[in-house]
C-alpha positions as CSV (number, residue, x, y, z in Angstrom):
1,M,-79.1,31.2,80.4
2,E,-80.1,28.6,77.8
3,T,-82.8,29.5,75.2
4,F,-84.5,26.0,75.0
5,K,-85.3,23.7,78.1
6,K,-85.3,20.1,78.6
7,G,-88.4,18.7,76.8
8,E,-88.7,21.3,74.5
9,K,-89.0,20.6,70.8
10,I,-86.7,22.0,68.2
11,G,-87.8,20.8,64.9
12,K,-88.4,17.0,65.1
13,Y,-85.9,16.8,68.0
14,V,-86.6,16.9,71.8
15,V,-84.0,18.8,74.2
16,N,-82.2,16.6,76.4
17,S,-79.6,18.7,78.2
18,F,-77.9,22.2,77.5
19,I,-74.2,22.0,77.0
20,K,-72.7,25.4,76.5
21,K,-73.3,28.7,75.0
22,G,-70.8,29.9,72.5
23,I,-70.0,33.1,70.5
24,V,-72.6,32.4,67.8
25,A,-74.6,29.2,68.9
26,E,-75.8,27.3,71.9
27,S,-75.0,23.4,72.1
28,Y,-77.4,20.8,73.4
29,T,-78.0,17.0,73.4
30,V,-81.2,16.0,71.7
31,Y,-83.3,12.9,71.1
32,G,-84.4,12.2,67.6
33,S,-87.6,10.4,66.6
34,D,-85.5,7.3,66.5
35,D,-84.9,7.7,70.3
36,M,-81.2,8.1,69.5
37,M,-79.0,10.8,71.1
38,Y,-77.6,13.6,68.9
39,F,-75.5,16.7,69.3
40,M,-77.3,20.0,68.1
41,K,-76.1,23.6,67.5
42,V,-78.6,26.3,67.6
43,Y,-78.0,29.7,66.0
44,D,-79.9,33.0,66.6
45,F,-79.9,33.8,62.8
46,G,-80.6,37.5,63.4
47,K,-77.3,38.0,65.4
48,I,-74.9,36.5,62.9
49,P,-73.3,39.0,60.7
50,R,-73.9,38.7,57.1
51,E,-70.4,38.1,56.1
52,Q,-70.5,35.0,58.1
53,L,-73.5,33.7,56.0
54,F,-73.2,31.5,53.0
55,E,-74.5,33.6,50.2
56,G,-76.3,35.6,52.8
57,K,-78.9,32.9,53.5
58,E,-77.3,30.2,55.7
59,V,-74.9,29.7,58.5
60,Y,-71.4,28.6,57.0
61,E,-71.0,25.8,59.5
62,I,-74.4,24.3,58.5
63,Q,-73.7,24.5,54.7
64,L,-70.2,23.2,54.9
65,C,-71.1,20.3,57.4
66,R,-73.7,19.2,54.7
67,E,-71.3,19.2,52.0
68,L,-68.9,16.8,54.1
69,G,-71.8,14.6,54.1
70,S,-73.1,11.8,56.5
71,E,-70.9,9.1,55.0
72,G,-67.6,10.8,55.1
73,N,-64.5,9.9,57.3
74,E,-64.8,8.0,60.6
75,H,-62.5,10.6,62.2
76,V,-64.8,13.4,61.3
77,V,-68.1,14.2,63.1
78,R,-71.0,13.0,60.9
79,Y,-73.7,15.3,59.6
80,V,-77.2,14.1,60.3
81,D,-79.8,16.9,59.7
82,N,-80.5,20.7,59.8
83,G,-83.4,23.0,59.7
84,E,-84.9,26.4,60.9
85,M,-87.8,27.1,63.4
86,R,-89.0,30.3,65.3
87,K,-89.6,31.0,68.9
88,G,-91.4,34.1,69.5
89,N,-90.0,36.6,67.0
90,V,-86.7,35.0,66.7
91,S,-85.7,33.0,63.8
92,Y,-83.1,29.9,64.7
93,H,-81.3,27.7,62.5
94,Y,-80.1,24.4,63.7
95,L,-77.4,21.7,62.9
96,V,-77.6,18.1,64.1
97,T,-74.6,15.8,64.1
98,E,-73.8,12.4,65.6
99,F,-73.3,12.4,69.4
100,Y,-69.9,10.8,70.6
101,R,-69.3,9.5,74.1
102,G,-65.7,9.7,75.6
103,D,-63.1,12.2,76.7
104,L,-61.8,15.2,75.0
105,L,-58.0,14.9,74.2
106,S,-57.7,17.9,76.5
107,E,-59.4,16.1,79.3
108,A,-57.4,12.9,78.7
109,V,-54.1,14.9,79.1
110,A,-55.4,16.6,82.2
111,K,-56.2,13.3,83.7
112,E,-53.5,11.1,82.7
113,G,-50.8,13.4,81.5
114,A,-49.0,13.3,78.2
115,F,-49.1,10.5,75.8
116,D,-46.1,8.2,74.8
117,V,-44.9,8.9,71.5
118,E,-46.3,5.7,69.6
119,D,-49.8,6.7,71.1
120,A,-49.6,10.2,70.2
121,V,-48.5,9.3,66.7
122,Q,-51.5,7.1,66.3
123,I,-53.8,9.9,67.5
124,T,-52.3,12.3,65.0
125,L,-52.7,9.9,62.2
126,C,-56.4,9.7,62.8
127,V,-56.8,13.5,62.9
128,L,-54.7,13.8,59.8
129,S,-57.0,10.9,58.0
130,G,-60.0,13.3,59.0
131,L,-58.2,16.2,57.6
132,S,-57.3,14.8,54.5
133,Y,-61.1,14.0,53.8
134,I,-61.9,17.6,54.8
135,H,-59.2,19.1,52.5
136,S,-60.3,16.8,49.7
137,R,-63.7,18.6,49.7
138,A,-61.7,21.9,49.4
139,L,-62.6,22.8,52.9
140,I,-60.0,24.1,55.8
141,H,-61.0,23.1,59.5
142,N,-59.0,26.2,61.0
143,D,-59.4,25.0,64.6
144,I,-57.4,21.7,65.3
145,R,-56.8,21.6,69.0
146,P,-57.0,19.2,72.0
147,S,-60.6,20.3,73.1
148,N,-62.0,19.8,69.6
149,I,-60.9,15.8,69.3
150,M,-62.8,13.4,71.0
151,L,-61.6,9.9,72.1
152,Q,-64.7,8.1,71.2
153,E,-65.4,4.9,73.0
154,L,-66.1,1.8,70.7
155,D,-67.9,-1.5,71.8
156,D,-64.8,-3.3,72.0
157,G,-63.3,-0.8,74.4
158,M,-61.0,0.8,71.8
159,L,-60.8,4.6,71.5
160,L,-61.3,6.2,68.2
161,P,-60.1,9.8,67.8
162,T,-62.6,11.9,66.1
163,I,-62.6,15.8,65.1
164,I,-66.1,16.9,66.5
165,D,-66.1,20.6,66.1
166,L,-66.7,22.2,62.9
167,G,-67.4,25.8,64.1
168,H,-64.7,27.4,62.1
169,I,-64.7,25.2,59.0
170,S,-64.5,27.4,55.8
171,Y,-63.1,27.5,52.3
172,M,-59.6,28.8,51.9
173,V,-59.4,32.4,53.4
174,K,-57.0,35.1,52.2
175,G,-58.8,38.3,53.7
176,R,-61.9,38.6,56.1
177,P,-62.7,35.2,57.8
178,T,-66.2,33.8,57.6
179,F,-66.1,32.8,61.2
180,H,-65.2,34.3,64.6
181,V,-61.6,34.2,65.4
182,E,-62.0,35.4,69.0
183,D,-62.2,31.9,70.4
184,L,-59.2,30.4,68.4
185,K,-56.4,29.2,70.7
186,P,-53.2,31.2,70.0
187,F,-50.6,28.5,70.4
188,F,-52.5,26.2,67.8
189,R,-52.8,29.1,65.3
190,A,-50.2,29.1,62.3
191,P,-48.5,32.6,62.2
192,E,-50.3,33.4,58.8
193,T,-53.7,33.2,60.5
194,F,-52.9,36.1,62.5
195,H,-52.9,38.0,59.1
196,S,-56.2,36.4,58.2
197,V,-54.8,33.7,56.0
198,Y,-56.1,30.1,56.5
199,T,-55.0,27.3,54.1
200,V,-54.4,23.6,54.3
201,K,-50.8,24.3,55.4
202,S,-52.4,26.1,58.4
203,D,-54.2,23.0,59.5
204,I,-50.8,21.3,59.2
205,F,-49.3,23.6,61.6
206,S,-52.2,23.2,64.0
207,T,-51.9,19.4,63.8
208,G,-48.3,19.5,64.3
209,A,-49.0,21.7,67.5
210,L,-51.4,19.0,68.5
211,L,-48.8,16.2,68.2
212,Y,-46.4,18.3,70.2
213,Y,-49.2,18.9,72.9
214,L,-49.8,15.0,73.1
215,I,-46.0,14.4,73.6
216,F,-45.1,17.2,75.9
217,G,-48.4,17.8,77.6
218,Q,-48.4,21.6,76.7
219,S,-48.5,23.7,73.5
220,P,-45.4,24.6,71.4
221,W,-43.8,27.9,72.4
222,E,-46.5,28.2,75.2
223,T,-46.3,31.5,77.3
224,D,-48.1,33.4,79.8
225,L,-51.0,35.5,78.1
226,S,-52.6,36.7,81.2
227,L,-51.4,40.1,81.0
228,C,-52.9,40.4,77.4
229,K,-56.3,40.1,78.7
230,A,-58.7,40.1,75.6
231,D,-56.5,42.5,73.5
232,K,-55.9,40.5,70.2
233,K,-52.9,42.6,69.1
234,K,-51.3,42.0,72.4
235,V,-51.8,38.3,72.1
236,A,-50.5,38.1,68.7
237,D,-47.5,39.9,69.7
238,A,-46.8,37.8,72.7
239,V,-47.1,34.7,70.5
240,K,-44.8,36.1,67.9
241,K,-42.2,36.9,70.4
242,A,-42.5,33.5,72.0
243,R,-42.0,31.9,68.6
244,K,-38.8,33.6,68.2
245,Q,-37.1,31.3,70.6
246,D,-36.1,27.7,69.7
247,L,-38.7,25.2,70.1
248,V,-38.1,23.0,73.1
249,L,-37.8,19.5,71.7
250,E,-36.3,17.7,74.8
251,T,-37.1,17.7,78.5
252,D,-36.2,15.7,81.5
253,N,-39.2,13.5,80.8
254,V,-39.2,13.4,77.1
255,K,-36.2,12.3,74.8
256,L,-37.1,12.3,71.2
257,P,-35.0,10.6,68.4
258,D,-33.7,13.1,65.7
259,Y,-36.2,11.9,63.2
260,M,-39.1,12.7,65.4
261,K,-37.7,16.3,66.1
262,A,-37.2,16.8,62.3
263,I,-40.9,15.8,61.7
264,L,-42.2,18.2,64.4
265,L,-39.9,21.0,63.2
266,K,-41.2,20.7,59.7
267,A,-44.9,20.5,60.7
268,L,-44.3,23.7,63.0
269,A,-42.2,25.5,60.7
270,L,-43.2,29.3,61.0
271,K,-43.0,29.9,57.0
272,S,-45.7,27.8,55.3
273,G,-43.7,26.9,52.6
274,D,-41.3,25.0,54.8
275,R,-44.2,22.7,56.1
276,F,-45.7,19.4,54.9
277,T,-47.6,20.2,51.7
278,S,-50.5,18.0,52.7
279,A,-52.0,15.9,55.5
280,A,-51.0,12.8,53.3
281,E,-47.4,13.8,53.2
282,F,-47.5,14.5,57.1
283,S,-49.0,11.0,57.6
284,Q,-46.4,9.3,55.4
285,A,-43.4,10.9,57.2
286,L,-45.1,9.6,60.7
287,F,-45.7,6.1,59.1
288,E,-42.2,5.7,57.7
289,Q,-40.1,7.1,60.4
290,V,-42.0,6.5,63.7
291,M,-43.9,3.2,62.8
292,P,-41.7,1.6,60.1
293,E,-43.1,-2.0,61.0
294,L,-46.8,-0.9,60.6
295,A,-45.8,1.0,57.4
296,R,-44.3,-2.4,56.1
297,Q,-47.3,-4.4,57.1
298,M,-49.5,-1.7,55.4
299,E,-47.6,-2.1,52.1
300,E,-47.8,-5.9,52.1
301,T,-51.6,-6.2,53.2
302,D,-54.0,-5.6,50.6
303,N,-57.0,-4.8,52.6
304,Q,-59.4,-2.0,52.4
305,D,-57.7,0.3,54.9
306,N,-54.6,0.3,52.7
307,E,-56.6,1.1,49.7
308,V,-58.0,4.2,51.4
309,Q,-54.5,5.4,52.4
310,N,-53.1,5.1,49.1
311,Q,-56.0,7.0,47.7
312,C,-55.4,9.9,50.1
313,D,-51.6,9.9,49.2
314,N,-52.8,10.6,45.7
315,V,-55.3,13.2,46.6
316,V,-54.4,16.7,45.3
317,P,-55.7,19.5,47.6
318,I,-58.2,21.5,45.6
319,T,-58.9,25.2,46.6
320,F,-61.8,27.4,45.6
321,K,-62.5,31.0,45.3
322,K,-65.5,33.1,45.2
323,G,-65.5,35.3,42.0
324,S,-64.8,38.8,43.2
325,G,-62.5,41.6,42.4
326,N,-61.6,43.8,39.3
327,G,-62.5,41.2,36.8
328,F,-61.7,42.4,33.4
329,D,-60.4,45.7,34.7
330,N,-57.2,43.9,35.4
331,V,-56.8,43.3,31.8
332,T,-55.5,46.3,30.1
333,G,-56.5,46.7,26.5
334,R,-57.8,43.8,24.6
335,D,-61.4,45.5,24.4
336,E,-62.4,43.4,21.4
337,L,-61.8,40.1,23.2
338,K,-63.4,41.2,26.5
339,E,-66.6,42.4,24.7
340,Q,-66.7,38.9,22.8
341,L,-66.4,37.0,25.9
342,R,-69.1,39.3,27.5
343,K,-71.6,38.9,24.7
344,E,-71.1,35.3,23.7
345,V,-70.4,33.7,27.2
346,L,-70.9,36.0,30.3
347,F,-74.4,37.5,29.2
348,A,-76.3,34.3,29.3
349,L,-74.7,33.1,32.5
350,Q,-75.3,36.4,34.2
351,N,-78.9,36.7,32.8
352,P,-80.5,33.2,33.0
353,E,-84.1,34.3,32.7
354,K,-83.2,36.3,29.5
355,A,-81.1,33.4,28.1
356,K,-84.1,31.0,28.9
357,L,-86.5,33.4,27.1
358,Y,-84.3,33.7,23.9
359,R,-83.4,30.1,24.2
360,L,-79.8,30.8,24.3
361,P,-77.7,27.6,24.0
362,A,-75.8,26.4,27.2
363,I,-72.1,26.6,27.0
364,N,-70.1,24.0,28.5
365,G,-66.5,25.0,27.8
366,V,-64.4,28.1,26.6
367,L,-60.8,27.7,25.3
368,L,-58.5,30.7,25.2
369,Y,-55.4,30.1,22.8
370,G,-52.6,32.1,21.7
371,P,-48.8,32.4,22.0
372,P,-46.8,32.3,25.3
373,G,-46.6,35.6,27.2
374,C,-49.9,37.1,25.7
375,G,-51.8,37.0,29.2
376,K,-54.1,34.1,28.6
377,S,-53.6,33.2,32.2
378,L,-54.7,36.8,33.4
379,V,-57.7,36.8,31.1
380,L,-58.6,33.3,32.6
381,E,-58.7,34.6,36.2
382,S,-60.2,37.9,35.3
383,F,-62.9,36.0,33.5
384,A,-63.9,34.0,36.6
385,E,-63.8,37.2,38.7
386,E,-66.0,39.0,36.2
387,L,-68.5,36.4,36.1
388,G,-68.8,36.1,40.0
389,F,-69.3,32.4,40.5
390,N,-67.2,30.1,42.7
391,Y,-64.1,28.9,40.7
392,S,-61.0,27.0,40.8
393,L,-57.8,27.6,39.1
394,I,-55.8,24.5,38.2
395,Q,-52.3,24.5,36.8
396,A,-52.4,21.5,34.3
397,A,-48.7,21.2,34.2
398,E,-48.7,20.6,38.0
399,F,-52.0,18.5,38.2
400,G,-50.6,16.0,35.9
401,N,-52.1,14.4,32.6
402,I,-54.8,12.0,32.3
403,Y,-52.7,9.1,31.8
404,Q,-50.9,9.4,35.2
405,E,-52.0,7.4,38.0
406,G,-54.7,9.2,40.2
407,V,-55.0,12.2,37.8
408,L,-58.7,11.0,36.6
409,D,-59.7,10.3,40.1
410,N,-58.7,13.9,41.2
411,L,-60.4,15.3,38.2
412,Q,-63.6,13.4,39.1
413,R,-63.5,14.6,42.7
414,L,-62.9,18.2,41.2
415,F,-66.2,18.0,38.8
416,D,-68.2,16.4,42.0
417,A,-67.1,19.4,44.3
418,A,-67.8,21.8,41.6
419,E,-71.4,20.6,41.0
420,I,-72.0,20.8,44.8
421,K,-70.9,24.4,44.6
422,A,-72.6,25.3,41.4
423,P,-72.7,27.5,39.6
424,F,-69.1,27.0,39.2
425,V,-66.2,27.7,36.8
426,L,-63.5,25.3,36.5
427,C,-60.2,27.0,35.1
428,F,-57.5,24.8,33.5
429,D,-54.3,26.7,32.6
430,E,-52.3,25.1,29.8
431,L,-54.9,22.4,28.9
432,E,-52.4,20.6,26.5
433,F,-50.4,19.3,29.7
434,L,-53.8,17.8,31.0
435,A,-55.1,16.2,27.9
436,P,-52.3,15.7,25.3
437,N,-52.9,14.8,21.7
438,P,-51.5,11.2,21.2
439,N,-51.1,11.8,17.5
440,A,-48.8,14.9,18.0
441,E,-46.0,14.7,20.3
442,N,-47.3,12.2,22.9
443,E,-46.6,8.6,22.6
444,E,-49.0,7.4,25.5
445,V,-51.1,4.4,25.0
446,G,-54.6,3.6,26.3
447,V,-55.8,6.9,25.1
448,T,-59.5,5.8,24.4
449,A,-60.3,5.0,28.0
450,Q,-58.8,8.0,29.6
451,I,-60.1,10.5,27.1
452,S,-63.6,8.9,27.1
453,A,-63.6,9.4,30.9
454,L,-62.6,13.1,30.6
455,F,-65.1,13.4,27.8
456,G,-67.8,12.2,30.0
457,M,-67.1,14.6,32.7
458,M,-67.1,17.5,30.5
459,N,-69.8,16.6,28.3
460,D,-73.0,18.8,28.9
461,C,-71.4,19.8,32.2
462,A,-73.5,23.0,31.9
463,K,-76.6,21.0,32.9
464,K,-74.9,20.5,36.3
465,G,-74.0,24.3,36.5
466,I,-70.4,23.9,35.6
467,L,-68.5,25.8,33.0
468,V,-65.0,24.7,31.9
469,V,-62.6,27.5,30.8
470,A,-59.2,26.8,29.6
471,T,-56.0,28.1,28.1
472,T,-53.5,26.7,25.9
473,N,-50.4,27.8,23.7
474,R,-50.8,24.9,21.4
475,P,-54.3,23.8,20.6
476,D,-52.9,21.3,18.1
477,M,-51.3,19.5,21.1
478,I,-54.7,18.9,22.7
479,D,-56.6,15.5,22.2
480,Q,-59.2,16.5,19.4
481,S,-61.8,14.1,21.1
482,I,-62.5,16.9,23.7
483,M,-62.4,19.7,21.3
484,R,-66.0,19.0,19.8
485,V,-69.4,20.7,20.6
486,G,-70.5,19.6,24.0
487,C,-67.1,20.1,25.5
488,F,-65.6,23.2,24.3
489,D,-68.3,25.3,22.4
490,R,-66.4,28.7,22.2
491,V,-62.9,29.2,21.2
492,F,-61.1,32.6,21.3
493,F,-57.7,33.8,20.4
494,V,-56.1,36.1,23.0
495,P,-53.6,38.4,21.0
496,Q,-50.3,39.9,21.9
497,P,-50.6,43.0,24.3
498,D,-52.3,45.6,22.3
499,F,-50.9,49.4,22.4
500,E,-52.7,50.2,25.6
501,A,-51.5,47.0,27.3
502,R,-47.8,47.5,26.1
503,K,-48.0,51.1,27.5
504,D,-49.2,49.8,30.9
505,I,-46.5,46.9,30.9
506,F,-43.6,49.6,30.3
507,M,-44.9,51.9,33.0
508,D,-45.2,49.0,35.6
509,H,-41.8,47.9,34.8
510,L,-40.1,51.2,34.9
511,K,-42.0,53.0,37.6
512,D,-39.6,52.1,40.5
513,R,-36.3,52.8,38.6
514,P,-34.3,55.7,38.0
515,C,-35.7,57.1,34.6
516,E,-35.6,60.4,32.6
517,E,-38.9,61.5,31.3
518,L,-40.2,58.8,28.9
519,D,-42.5,58.9,26.0
520,F,-44.7,55.6,26.6
521,D,-46.5,56.2,23.4
522,E,-43.4,55.9,21.3
523,L,-42.2,52.7,23.4
524,A,-45.8,51.2,22.9
525,K,-45.6,51.7,19.0
526,M,-41.9,50.5,18.8
527,S,-42.8,47.1,20.6
528,D,-45.8,46.2,18.3
529,D,-46.1,42.2,18.6
530,F,-43.9,42.0,21.7
531,N,-45.4,39.8,24.5
532,A,-45.1,40.8,28.1
533,G,-42.1,38.7,28.4
534,D,-40.4,40.5,25.5
535,I,-41.1,43.9,27.1
536,T,-40.0,42.7,30.5
537,E,-36.5,41.6,28.9
538,A,-36.2,44.8,26.9
539,V,-36.5,47.0,30.0
540,N,-34.1,44.8,32.0
541,E,-31.6,45.1,29.3
542,A,-32.0,48.9,29.1
543,A,-31.7,49.1,33.0
544,M,-28.4,47.0,32.9
545,T,-27.1,49.4,30.2
546,A,-28.0,52.4,32.3
547,A,-26.6,51.2,35.6
548,Y,-23.4,50.1,33.9
549,N,-22.9,53.7,32.7
550,D,-24.4,55.1,35.9
551,V,-27.0,57.1,34.3
552,P,-30.9,57.1,34.5
553,I,-32.9,55.1,32.1
554,S,-33.4,57.1,29.1
555,Q,-35.8,57.1,26.1
556,K,-32.7,56.6,23.8
557,I,-31.4,53.6,25.7
558,L,-34.9,52.0,25.5
559,I,-35.2,52.8,21.7
560,D,-31.6,51.3,21.1
561,V,-32.8,48.0,22.7
562,L,-36.1,47.9,21.0
563,K,-34.4,48.5,17.4
564,Y,-32.4,45.3,17.6
565,K,-34.8,43.3,19.5
566,N,-37.4,40.9,17.8
567,P,-40.6,39.6,19.1
568,T,-40.7,36.1,20.4
569,Y,-43.8,35.4,18.4
570,S,-45.7,37.2,15.7
571,T,-49.2,37.4,15.5
572,K,-48.9,37.3,11.6
573,T,-48.1,33.6,12.0
574,R,-50.8,32.4,14.5
575,I,-51.0,28.8,15.3
576,G,-53.8,27.2,13.3
577,F,-56.8,25.6,15.1
578,N,-59.4,23.4,13.7
579,K,-62.3,22.9,16.0
580,D,-63.5,19.9,14.0
């Protein structure tokens, strides 16, 4: 039974009709004050588990739909409004989006049967365009399926596919989902989602399943689940068993060319690492193989749609995490460094009222530098966990440098997204790859424009709630224009593993190997100035010697290795750093 009747007001909207009751919300069509019809979801706020609320205060779907905005992508339902109201003693939150007329893809297939390959590809390309936009906002859809895609009727009679349901949208999930999973369709779920892992590549799998459904009229590896009832484990086991069989790629009615079979197999790969890496890559494969003439025309035509597609191809998927976990407890030893970071950086950020009272200066950026293998990357991520803000970890060597096409655009997207989710920590590992010093070993030209753009993003970013934390092996290789106050305000040397850290590394590498009783204190003393890689190499050499002689790893074998082995880098010859 619906909670609100026709004609009843919800905020400034008037109920037109009840659509359905879901697990966490009721759906309605409503009229706004402009007499336009809209779609509305209404949530009984008191019945939503806390873990499914954004920061415990707002329904995730509302928060994330608002982040997507009202001027996003034509293939994604558009946000209009949201609000709160009370009815009796119950508090309700509501989300308003555009209302679309047309048929759901599931309804279209039920009425007309499967689509031909070209039409199926065109629909899938529209869905992938919508997904590219969602992913560019660091979000995952998690529920691409035929009943969530509307074939919207346009004025000229054309049909425009639109992703209309964002009920399971989230940040990347590797653990407890922030949404109900009971209503997800098993045959459209990637294998890893049954283990609570939801990423860009799980959306790729679901879109591959959608393409398969459009061509064959049924889900990939579809099997009878009626005996499973509502038992989640039985459903997961049945789906896993079905997927052990070869995927049917040819029937009496459907004959696919080899390149189309290859595309489906790649999109539907059971191992996420074997799938397309992004919606843009999936789209490119479809354009080039299935619609080569259209792809050629798009390359030759300098129109707005082509520019948008090129931008999508250059988009780097950005993932965000919530700072949680063990923080600095992950970093063995280095007590002096951790105390410095807590005092000079973390304290003011975690105690904003006291920082305001004492007029502590805002910090825009922190640079951690030191030799390779000293654990800077571990300190970097542990810092973000310790702080507790949202954060993103970017490998600069993979992200590209600012002189490469599209990198500055991706950086701007990253800073824009961080501002939306502020307070936020942007973590750049190996900064020298992102902003190389042209006066060192880099011969790139046009430095001023690119570095000025990066400086503009970083300068006073603390006012936007953004903290940049970066690591480098070579501070002298970074463009000095961004090393001034206003960008990087604090610089810390990350030393080689100290005594306790070296003990811990030895213990970790030796714990699962056949060993005699070992004196880890002596090993730590003998490995002074060794980095983690040096210790790993020493342990491996000792293990090889012991294995060759068919004896356990002994203290003597380890000491013999350490006696002749020199550290890769000595802290007595630190890389110089001049902040000016």
